[in-house]
C-alpha positions as CSV (number, residue, x, y, z in Angstrom):
1,X,-1.3,71.1,76.0
2,X,0.8,68.0,75.4
3,X,4.5,68.3,74.8
4,X,7.4,66.2,73.7
5,X,10.7,66.0,75.7
6,X,13.4,67.0,73.2
7,X,16.4,66.9,75.6
8,X,17.1,66.2,79.2
9,X,20.1,68.4,80.2
10,X,20.7,67.0,83.8
11,X,21.2,63.7,85.4
12,X,19.9,62.1,88.6
13,X,22.0,63.1,91.5
14,X,23.3,66.2,89.8
15,X,23.7,69.5,91.7
16,X,21.9,72.3,89.9
17,X,21.6,76.0,90.3
18,X,18.5,78.2,90.2
19,X,17.7,79.1,86.5
20,X,19.8,76.2,85.1
21,X,18.2,74.5,82.1
22,X,16.8,71.1,83.2
23,X,14.8,69.9,80.2
24,X,13.9,71.2,76.7
25,X,10.4,70.5,75.5
26,X,8.5,71.1,72.2
27,X,4.9,72.1,72.1
28,X,3.1,73.5,69.1
29,X,6.4,73.4,67.2
30,X,8.0,75.8,69.7
31,X,11.0,74.8,71.9
32,X,10.9,75.8,75.5
33,X,13.7,75.5,78.1
34,X,12.4,74.4,81.5
35,X,14.7,76.0,84.2
36,X,15.3,75.0,87.8
37,X,13.2,77.0,90.2
38,X,15.8,76.5,92.9
39,X,19.3,75.4,93.8
40,X,19.2,71.7,94.6
41,X,20.0,68.1,93.8
42,X,18.0,66.2,91.1
43,X,16.5,63.1,92.7
44,X,14.6,61.8,89.7
45,X,14.1,62.5,86.0
46,X,10.4,61.8,85.5
47,X,10.3,61.8,81.7
48,X,13.1,60.9,79.3
49,X,14.0,62.2,75.8
50,X,11.3,61.4,73.2
51,X,8.5,60.9,75.7
52,X,5.2,62.8,75.5
53,X,3.7,64.4,78.6
54,X,0.7,66.5,79.6
55,X,0.9,70.1,80.8
56,X,1.4,70.4,84.5
57,X,3.3,67.1,84.7
58,X,6.4,67.0,86.8
59,X,9.5,66.6,84.6
60,X,12.2,66.6,87.3
61,X,12.1,66.0,91.1
62,X,14.4,67.4,93.7
63,X,15.8,65.9,96.9
64,X,14.1,67.1,100.0
65,X,16.1,70.1,101.4
66,X,16.0,68.6,105.0
67,X,17.3,65.3,103.7
68,X,20.2,67.0,101.9
69,X,21.5,68.7,105.1
């Protein structure tokens, strides 16, 4: 199901905690908050506010844990 990115709540390089809201999407007129699956550092914001994306598409990428040490 396609969705629209309503808000990006984080920035590249930002430290995030598990369960922190990363992105808010809209699909079928419903807003959904996408939360971080882990503690980490955001390495890339894949989609920006207003963009459309497909289900299963990465929205945010994290730095490799081994690289961060």
